[in-house]
MARDREN-192543 format. One record per residue: y, z, x of N, C-alpha, C, O in turn; residue in three letters. Coordinates in steps of 0.05 Angstrom, whole numbers, plus 5000, padded with zeros to 4 digits. Layout:
YZXYZXYZXYZXala
...
! end
This chain:
207985267581208485117557210684917563212884987570met
210084667559211884457565212884317540211584337519lys
215084167543216184017521214283797512214083737488lys
212783687531210883477524208683577505207883427487asp
207783827509205683927491206783977463205383947443ser
209384057461210584087435210883817421210283787397val
211783617436211983347425209283237417208983097397asp
207283307433204583217427203583337400202283197384glu
204183587396203383717371204783597347203683547326ala
207383547350208983427329207983137323207683067300ile
207382987344206382717341203682717328202982537312asp
201982917335199382937322199582977292198182847277leu
201483147284201783197255202882937242201882867220tyr
204782807254205982567241203882347238203682227217val
202282297259200282087256198082167236197181997221thr
197182417237195182507217196282497189194882417170glu
198782567186200082567159200282287148199782247124arg
200982097165201181817155198381707148198181557129met
196381797162193681677158191981817137190781697120ala
191982087138190082237122191182427101189682527085lys
193782477101194882647080195782917091195282987114gly
197083067074198383317082196383537089196683667109lys
194383577073192483797077190983767103190683957118asp
189883527107188383477131190083497156189283617176thr
192483387154194283397177195083677183195283757207ala
195683837163196484117167194184277180194784427199ser
191784247171189584397182189084307211188484477228ser
189184047217188783957245191084047263190584117286his
193484047252195784137267195584427276195984497299phe
194884597257194584877263192184937281192285107298leu
189984787276187684817293188284737322187384877341ala
189784527325190584437352192284657366191984707389cys
194084767351195784977362194185227371194485327393ile
192385317353190885557359188785507381187985697395tyr
187785257384185785207405187085157433185885227453leu
189485047433190784987459192385217471192785217495lys
193185407455194985617465193485887466191585937452gln
194386047485193386327486194386477462196386407450gln
193186697456193886857432196786957434198186947414arg
197687047457200387147459202486927461204886987458trp
201686677465203586457466203986317440205786147437glu
202386377420202486217395205086247380206186047371ile
206186487379208686527364210986377378212586247365ala
211086397404213186257419212885957416214785807414glu
210385857417209785577414210685477386211785267383tyr
209985627365210885557338213885547336214985377322leu
215285737349218185737348219285497362221285377353gln
217985417384218985177398218484927381220184747381arg
216184917368215684687351217684677328218784457322ile
218284907316220284917295222984827305224384677291cys
223884927328226384857339226584557346228684427340gly
224484457358224484167366224483997341225883787340met
223084077320222983917296225683927282226583727271thr
226984157282229684167270231683987286233383867274arg
231283977312232983797328232483507320234383357317tyr
229983437316229283167307230483107280231382877275tyr
230483307262231583267235234583217238235683037225ile
235983377255238883347259239483067271241382937263asp
237882987290238282727302237882507282239282307282leu
235882527265235382327245237582317224238182097214ala
238682547217240882537197243382417209244982307194thr
243782447235246082327248245782017247247781877243val
243381927252242881637252241881527226240581317225thr
242381667204241281587178242481317169241181167154arg
244881257177246080997169244680767183244680747207asn
243380597168241780377180243480167194242380017210pro
246080167189247779967202249080077227251079967237phe
247980297239249180407263247980277288248980327310lys
245980117286244779997309245779717313248079657307gly
244079537323244979267327245279107301246178877301pro
244479227279244579087253247479027245247978817233glu
249379197252252179147245253278907260254878747249ile
252578877285253478647301252178387290253478177289ala
249678417282248278187270249578107244249977867238trp
250278297228251678247202254378117207255077927193leu
255878217226258478097232258277807241259777637234gly
256277747258255777477267255077297244255977067243thr
253377397226252577237203254977177184255176957173met
256777367181259177327164260877107176261876937162val
261277127203262876917216261576637214262976447209cys
258976637218257576377215257676277187257876027183leu
257476447167257576357139260376247133260576037120ala
262476367143265176267139265475987152266675807141ala
264375957176264475707190262875487175263675257173tyr
260475577165258775387150260175287124259975057117ala
261575467111263075397086265275197093265775007078val
266575237116268575057125267374777131268574577124met
265074777144263674527150262774387124262774137124leu
261974527104261074407079263474267066263074057052val
265874367069268174247056268973987070270373827058ser
268073937095268673687109266473487102264073547104leu
267273237096265373037087263372957110260972937105glu
264472927134262672837156260773057166258672997178glu
261473307162259973537173258373687151257373907156gln
258273577127256973717105254073787110253274017104arg
252473607122249673667127249373897146247674077143thr
250973897167250874117187251674377174250474587179leu
253674377157254574617143252374727124251974967122gly
250974537110248874627092246574757108245474957100ile
245874627130243674737147244475007159242875187159leu
246975027168247875277179247975497158247175727164leu
248975437135249075627113246375717104245975957098leu
244475537103241775617095240475797116239075987110ser
240975737142240075917163241276197161239876397166gly
243776207155245176467152243976617128243576867130val
243376487106242176617083239376727089238676947081leu
237776577104235176667112235376917130233977107126val
237176897150237577127167238677377152237977597159asn
240377327133241477547117239277687101239177927099ala
237477527090235277647074233377807093232478017085ser
232877707117231277847136232578107145231278317147tyr
235278097150236778337157236678547136236178787141leu
236978467111236978667089234178787086233979027081met
232078627089229378737088228878927111227579137108arg
229878857135229479037158230979297155229979507162arg
233479277145235079527141233779697120233679947123val
232679587099231379737078228879877089228380107083ala
227279737105224879857117225680087136224380297136asn
227680037152228680247171229580497156229080717165lys
231080447135232080677119229780827106229881077106trp
227880697095225580827083223980987103223181207098cys
223380857127221880997148223381247157222181447163glu
225981227159227581457168227381687148227081917156leu
227481627123227281837102224481957102224182197098his
222481797106219681897108219382087132218182297130val
220482007155220282177179221782437175220782647184met
224082437163225482687158223882867139223783107144val
222582757119220882907101218483027116217783257111ala
217282877133214982977149215883197168214483397171ile
218183157181219183367199219783617183219383837193tyr
220783587159221383817142218783967135218684207134asp
216583817131213983947126213084107150211984317147glu
213483997174212784137199214284397201213084607208ile
216884397194218484637195217384847175217085077181val
216684757151215584937131212885057140212385287136gln
211184887152208584987161208885187183207585397182ile
210585127202210985317225212285577216211585797225thr
214285557198215485807188213585967172213586217174glu
211885847155209885987140207886127158207086347154his
207085987179205186097198206386327214205086527219glu
208986307221210286527235210586767217210286997226leu
211086727191211286947172208587087168208387327166glu
206486927168203787047165202887197189201187377187ser
203887117213203187267237204587537239203587717252met
206987557227208487807229207488027211208588247211ala
! end
């Protein structure tokens, strides 16, 4: 039993869950587990899936802040450019350049906010799906005992 097969089972559930819904994904997930593993390996395999999924949940909660990636550097750069653009707008000879620079900063800021919101939503959805996997594997382990 390898880590790749555990990740494959988790990925199977996530892709099925996104496409077809919880019931179909759950039945395919369990069928995949029971078809690929020997009878005596199923409990250990389910425990590994549960452990790996909990690890993914912990990892996702650590990185839950959407500004922990390159987005914070991008935001800082946009703030500096906006301050420079405002300074250019105040100068008569550089007003056109300042307006163009400020409009570019506003466009990039709106794109950044949309990207951060999408990243945040996707992260919460993935945590919820991983939580479903934990519930399914724990319920299956309880039914086996």
